[in-house]
PAGUKE-439992 format. One record per residue (C-alpha): residue in three letters; z, x, y; residue number from 1. Coordinates in Angstrom, 3 decimals. Each point is the difference from the previous one (the first is absolute). Layout:
# PAGUKE-439992
<bapa residuo="ALA" pz="Z" px="X" py="Y" num="NUM"/>
...
END
This chain:
# PAGUKE-439992
<bapa residuo="MET" pz="170.625" px="82.590" py="125.325" num="1"/>
<bapa residuo="PHE" pz="-2.952" px="1.152" py="1.638" num="2"/>
<bapa residuo="TRP" pz="-1.940" px="-2.506" py="-1.514" num="3"/>
<bapa residuo="ASN" pz="2.148" px="-3.193" py="0.198" num="4"/>
<bapa residuo="GLY" pz="0.411" px="1.401" py="3.386" num="5"/>
<bapa residuo="SER" pz="-3.780" px="0.617" py="0.680" num="6"/>
<bapa residuo="GLY" pz="-0.447" px="-3.851" py="-0.677" num="7"/>
<bapa residuo="ALA" pz="2.508" px="-1.452" py="2.260" num="8"/>
<bapa residuo="ILE" pz="-1.209" px="1.616" py="2.398" num="9"/>
<bapa residuo="THR" pz="-3.274" px="-1.064" py="-0.543" num="10"/>
<bapa residuo="VAL" pz="0.697" px="-3.732" py="0.061" num="11"/>
<bapa residuo="ALA" pz="2.182" px="0.214" py="2.138" num="12"/>
<bapa residuo="LEU" pz="-2.965" px="1.485" py="2.814" num="13"/>
<bapa residuo="GLN" pz="-1.347" px="-3.377" py="-1.988" num="14"/>
<bapa residuo="THR" pz="2.085" px="-2.280" py="0.523" num="15"/>
<bapa residuo="PRO" pz="3.983" px="-0.239" py="1.728" num="16"/>
<bapa residuo="PRO" pz="2.692" px="1.081" py="-2.637" num="17"/>
<bapa residuo="GLN" pz="2.112" px="-2.990" py="-1.132" num="18"/>
<bapa residuo="TRP" pz="3.203" px="2.419" py="0.489" num="19"/>
<bapa residuo="SER" pz="2.602" px="-2.535" py="-1.388" num="20"/>
<bapa residuo="TRP" pz="-2.203" px="0.482" py="-3.478" num="21"/>
<bapa residuo="LEU" pz="0.841" px="4.098" py="0.205" num="22"/>
<bapa residuo="PRO" pz="4.163" px="-0.318" py="-1.621" num="23"/>
<bapa residuo="ALA" pz="-1.614" px="-1.835" py="-3.028" num="24"/>
<bapa residuo="LEU" pz="-2.816" px="1.873" py="-0.273" num="25"/>
<bapa residuo="ILE" pz="1.765" px="3.607" py="0.182" num="26"/>
<bapa residuo="LEU" pz="2.977" px="-1.743" py="-2.925" num="27"/>
<bapa residuo="GLY" pz="-3.249" px="-1.064" py="-1.695" num="28"/>
<bapa residuo="ALA" pz="-1.174" px="3.201" py="-0.555" num="29"/>
<bapa residuo="LEU" pz="3.291" px="1.898" py="-0.221" num="30"/>
<bapa residuo="ILE" pz="0.866" px="-2.123" py="-3.126" num="31"/>
<bapa residuo="GLY" pz="-3.863" px="-0.236" py="-1.237" num="32"/>
<bapa residuo="ALA" pz="-0.105" px="4.283" py="0.161" num="33"/>
<bapa residuo="TYR" pz="3.805" px="0.086" py="-1.492" num="34"/>
<bapa residuo="ALA" pz="-1.098" px="-2.705" py="-2.960" num="35"/>
<bapa residuo="GLY" pz="-3.372" px="2.054" py="-0.329" num="36"/>
<bapa residuo="ALA" pz="1.562" px="2.896" py="-0.607" num="37"/>
<bapa residuo="HIS" pz="2.911" px="-0.731" py="-1.720" num="38"/>
<bapa residuo="VAL" pz="-2.206" px="-2.197" py="-2.459" num="39"/>
<bapa residuo="ALA" pz="-2.836" px="2.914" py="-0.077" num="40"/>
<bapa residuo="LEU" pz="3.189" px="2.147" py="-1.413" num="41"/>
<bapa residuo="ALA" pz="1.165" px="-2.089" py="-2.735" num="42"/>
<bapa residuo="LYS" pz="-3.062" px="-1.604" py="-1.422" num="43"/>
<bapa residuo="GLY" pz="-2.805" px="2.486" py="0.950" num="44"/>
<bapa residuo="ASN" pz="-2.898" px="0.097" py="1.786" num="45"/>
<bapa residuo="ARG" pz="-1.972" px="-2.683" py="-2.639" num="46"/>
<bapa residuo="ALA" pz="2.452" px="-2.471" py="1.392" num="47"/>
<bapa residuo="ILE" pz="-0.388" px="0.135" py="3.720" num="48"/>
<bapa residuo="LYS" pz="-4.066" px="-0.504" py="-0.553" num="49"/>
<bapa residuo="ARG" pz="1.130" px="-3.189" py="-2.528" num="50"/>
<bapa residuo="ILE" pz="2.501" px="-1.284" py="2.849" num="51"/>
<bapa residuo="PHE" pz="-2.764" px="0.895" py="2.664" num="52"/>
<bapa residuo="GLU" pz="-2.802" px="-2.259" py="-1.917" num="53"/>
<bapa residuo="ALA" pz="2.230" px="-2.872" py="-0.722" num="54"/>
<bapa residuo="LEU" pz="1.109" px="0.105" py="4.164" num="55"/>
<bapa residuo="THR" pz="-4.152" px="0.402" py="0.785" num="56"/>
<bapa residuo="ILE" pz="-1.208" px="-2.742" py="-1.936" num="57"/>
<bapa residuo="LEU" pz="3.368" px="-2.188" py="0.716" num="58"/>
<bapa residuo="VAL" pz="-0.966" px="0.403" py="4.179" num="59"/>
<bapa residuo="GLY" pz="-4.228" px="-0.506" py="-1.078" num="60"/>
<bapa residuo="ILE" pz="1.235" px="-3.529" py="-2.002" num="61"/>
<bapa residuo="LYS" pz="2.023" px="-0.916" py="2.733" num="62"/>
<bapa residuo="LEU" pz="-2.716" px="1.339" py="3.244" num="63"/>
<bapa residuo="ILE" pz="-2.851" px="-2.435" py="-2.208" num="64"/>
<bapa residuo="LEU" pz="2.336" px="-2.984" py="-0.466" num="65"/>
<bapa residuo="ASP" pz="0.852" px="-0.049" py="4.164" num="66"/>
<bapa residuo="GLY" pz="-3.519" px="0.178" py="0.426" num="67"/>
<bapa residuo="ILE" pz="-0.600" px="-3.181" py="-2.598" num="68"/>
<bapa residuo="ALA" pz="3.026" px="-1.282" py="1.910" num="69"/>
<bapa residuo="ILE" pz="-1.881" px="0.412" py="3.555" num="70"/>
<bapa residuo="ILE" pz="-3.517" px="-1.564" py="-1.471" num="71"/>
END
């Protein structure tokens, strides 16, 4: 909560917040925290690391493809 809050304050000081996004962000954070805790307890830390790696790679590929589409 501390790091998310400090990040939110930093961003809010630089640009006006999109308040309409707040409910979706809070809901996503709660669902993600619950799902992550459930997977960690059921499958262990190794599964969490693999899921995080896969998501990071997918997001990286998406960003690269979006960058290529702009060019």
